[in-house]
C-alpha positions as CSV (number, residue, x, y, z in Angstrom):
1,M,0.0,0.0,0.0
2,R,1.3,3.4,-0.9
3,P,2.3,5.6,2.1
4,L,-0.2,8.3,1.2
5,L,-3.0,5.8,0.8
6,R,-2.0,4.1,4.1
7,L,-2.1,7.5,5.8
8,L,-5.4,8.2,4.5
9,F,-6.8,4.8,5.5
10,T,-5.3,5.1,9.0
11,S,-6.7,8.6,9.5
12,L,-10.3,7.4,8.4
13,F,-10.1,4.5,10.8
14,L,-8.9,6.5,13.8
15,L,-11.5,9.4,13.1
16,S,-14.4,7.0,12.4
17,P,-15.5,6.6,16.1
18,A,-15.6,10.4,16.4
19,L,-17.7,10.6,13.3
20,I,-19.9,7.7,14.3
21,A,-20.5,8.7,18.0
22,P,-22.7,11.7,17.3
23,A,-24.8,9.6,15.0
24,L,-25.1,6.9,17.8
25,A,-26.0,9.4,20.5
26,E,-28.8,10.9,18.1
27,E,-30.1,7.4,17.7
28,A,-30.1,6.7,21.3
29,V,-32.1,9.8,22.1
30,A,-34.5,9.1,19.3
31,A,-34.9,5.6,20.8
32,A,-35.7,6.8,24.3
33,P,-39.4,6.5,25.3
34,A,-41.1,9.8,25.4
35,S,-42.6,11.2,28.6
36,Q,-46.3,11.3,28.9
37,V,-49.0,13.1,30.9
38,L,-52.3,11.1,31.7
39,S,-55.4,11.7,33.7
40,Y,-56.0,9.4,36.6
41,E,-58.6,6.8,35.7
42,G,-58.3,4.3,38.6
43,D,-56.1,2.0,40.5
44,A,-55.8,-0.6,37.6
45,Q,-54.4,2.2,35.4
46,L,-51.8,3.1,38.0
47,A,-50.8,-0.5,38.5
48,E,-50.3,-1.0,34.9
49,L,-48.4,2.1,34.2
50,A,-46.1,1.5,37.4
51,S,-45.3,-2.0,36.2
52,K,-44.2,-0.6,32.9
53,G,-41.9,2.2,34.0
54,T,-41.4,5.4,36.0
55,T,-44.7,6.8,37.1
56,V,-45.5,9.8,39.3
57,V,-48.9,10.9,40.5
58,F,-49.5,14.7,40.7
59,F,-52.3,15.8,42.9
60,Y,-53.6,18.9,41.3
61,A,-56.3,21.4,42.5
62,A,-57.8,24.0,40.0
63,W,-58.1,26.6,42.8
64,C,-54.4,26.2,43.9
65,P,-52.0,28.8,42.6
66,N,-49.0,26.5,43.3
67,C,-50.7,23.9,41.2
68,R,-51.4,26.3,38.3
69,A,-47.8,27.5,38.3
70,T,-46.6,24.0,38.3
71,V,-48.6,23.0,35.3
72,T,-47.6,26.2,33.5
73,E,-43.9,25.3,34.1
74,L,-44.4,21.7,33.1
75,N,-46.1,22.8,29.9
76,A,-43.2,25.1,29.1
77,R,-40.3,22.7,30.0
78,W,-41.8,19.4,29.3
79,D,-39.1,18.5,26.9
80,E,-36.7,18.7,29.8
81,V,-38.3,15.9,31.8
82,N,-36.5,12.7,32.2
83,P,-37.4,10.4,29.2
84,G,-39.8,7.6,29.9
85,L,-41.7,9.2,32.7
86,T,-45.3,8.9,33.1
87,L,-47.1,11.7,35.0
88,V,-50.6,11.0,36.1
89,I,-52.8,13.9,37.1
90,A,-55.1,13.2,39.9
91,D,-57.8,15.8,41.2
92,Y,-56.9,16.6,44.7
93,D,-60.5,17.5,45.6
94,K,-62.2,14.4,44.1
95,E,-59.6,11.4,44.7
96,Q,-60.0,11.1,48.5
97,A,-59.1,7.4,48.7
98,L,-56.1,7.9,46.4
99,K,-54.9,10.7,48.7
100,A,-55.5,8.6,51.8
101,R,-53.7,5.6,50.2
102,F,-50.6,7.7,49.6
103,G,-50.7,9.9,52.6
104,V,-51.3,13.1,50.7
105,T,-52.4,16.0,52.8
106,Y,-51.6,18.9,50.5
107,Q,-52.3,19.9,46.8
108,D,-49.4,20.3,44.5
109,T,-48.0,17.0,45.8
110,F,-46.1,14.4,43.7
111,V,-45.9,10.8,44.6
112,L,-43.4,8.4,42.9
113,L,-44.6,4.8,42.6
114,D,-42.6,1.7,42.6
115,K,-43.2,-1.2,40.1
116,D,-46.0,-2.4,42.4
117,G,-47.8,0.8,42.2
118,K,-46.9,1.8,45.9
119,G,-45.9,5.2,46.8
120,V,-42.2,5.3,47.6
121,E,-41.5,9.0,47.7
122,L,-43.7,12.1,48.2
123,W,-42.8,15.7,47.7
124,N,-44.5,19.1,47.2
125,S,-43.9,21.3,44.2
126,G,-40.5,21.5,42.4
127,G,-41.8,21.3,38.8
128,V,-39.5,19.8,36.2
129,N,-36.4,20.1,38.4
130,G,-38.3,18.2,41.2
131,L,-39.5,15.6,38.9
132,N,-36.1,15.0,37.4
133,A,-34.4,15.0,40.8
134,H,-36.7,12.4,42.3
135,T,-36.8,10.1,39.2
136,S,-33.2,10.4,37.8
137,A,-31.8,7.4,39.8
138,L,-34.4,5.0,38.3
């Protein structure tokens, strides 16, 4: 092999990981499951969602200024939420049994569920940063 051709071949071989890595990173991001927001429909729904991946219940009250601010922030920054997260919105005023089950006593409360649908962590407000901080290790 000629020296110039060998140099060109070696350069391409050495550079190829740098050229390929961004494409792989873009592919991995594209393959990550999208986060979603759903309305609470019942315990069976929560159990199914929790068994499939990271699920957080958000107790929202329409009259609550903190809740409205949280929803505004979530709408503005949803693309920053950890991939694969399912956020389930539950009506704070209507879902008395659900609140009791998770020990929720305040609106604008988030509850992280384990794979069995049990509440494992509870926090108030925090928006996108709070969601990401409480679900990043999962």
